[in-house]
C-alpha positions as CSV (number, residue, x, y, z in Angstrom):
1,M,-0.1,0.0,-0.2
2,S,1.2,3.3,-0.9
3,D,1.6,6.3,1.6
4,K,0.0,8.7,-0.9
5,A,-3.3,9.8,-0.8
6,I,-5.6,9.9,-4.3
7,G,-4.8,13.3,-5.7
8,S,-2.0,14.1,-3.5
9,D,0.6,14.4,-6.7
10,V,-0.7,18.2,-7.1
11,V,1.5,20.4,-4.9
12,S,0.8,24.4,-5.1
13,A,3.8,26.3,-5.4
14,P,4.1,29.2,-2.9
15,I,3.5,32.7,-4.3
16,P,7.0,34.5,-5.3
17,V,7.8,37.4,-3.3
18,R,8.3,39.5,-6.4
19,E,4.9,39.4,-7.1
20,I,3.4,39.9,-3.7
21,L,6.0,42.5,-2.7
22,P,4.2,45.2,-4.7
23,W,0.9,44.5,-3.0
24,I,2.6,44.7,0.5
25,I,4.2,47.8,-0.4
26,F,0.9,49.4,-1.8
27,G,-1.1,48.1,1.3
28,A,1.5,49.7,3.7
29,L,1.4,53.1,1.8
30,M,-2.5,53.1,2.0
31,L,-2.4,52.3,5.9
32,L,-0.1,55.3,6.2
33,A,-2.1,57.5,4.1
34,I,-5.2,56.6,6.4
35,Y,-3.5,57.3,9.1
36,F,-2.5,60.5,8.2
37,V,-6.0,61.4,7.0
38,G,-7.7,60.1,9.8
39,A,-5.8,60.0,12.9
40,E,-3.1,62.8,12.7
41,E,-4.0,65.4,15.2
42,G,-4.1,65.7,18.8
43,A,-2.7,62.9,21.0
44,T,-1.6,60.7,18.1
45,S,0.1,63.3,16.4
46,L,3.5,62.4,15.0
47,I,4.1,66.0,13.5
48,K,3.9,69.2,15.6
49,G,1.5,71.9,14.6
50,M,-1.4,71.5,12.0
51,Y,0.5,71.1,8.5
52,V,-0.7,67.7,7.8
53,H,-4.3,68.3,9.3
54,E,-4.5,71.5,6.9
55,W,-3.2,69.4,3.9
56,V,-5.8,66.6,4.3
57,H,-8.4,68.7,5.8
58,D,-10.8,68.1,2.8
59,S,-10.4,64.6,2.2
60,R,-11.0,63.9,6.1
61,H,-14.6,65.6,5.3
62,L,-14.8,63.5,2.2
63,L,-14.1,60.4,3.8
64,G,-16.1,61.0,6.8
65,F,-13.5,61.5,9.5
66,P,-14.6,64.2,12.2
67,C,-12.1,66.9,12.6
68,H,-13.8,69.8,14.3
């Protein structure tokens, strides 16, 4: 009797890093953009002042984030 199960000869190859790396970079940039649009003010602020807030002010309202 064989140790192989029926249909076990099909082995899926892992996804190559060069194919998934652009999606990882894109996702990281989108998370960073969401942070700056949605949370960059007040206690969670990384940059002093209101510069980032003023740059993304209209997009905050467009996306429904409260800011004032």
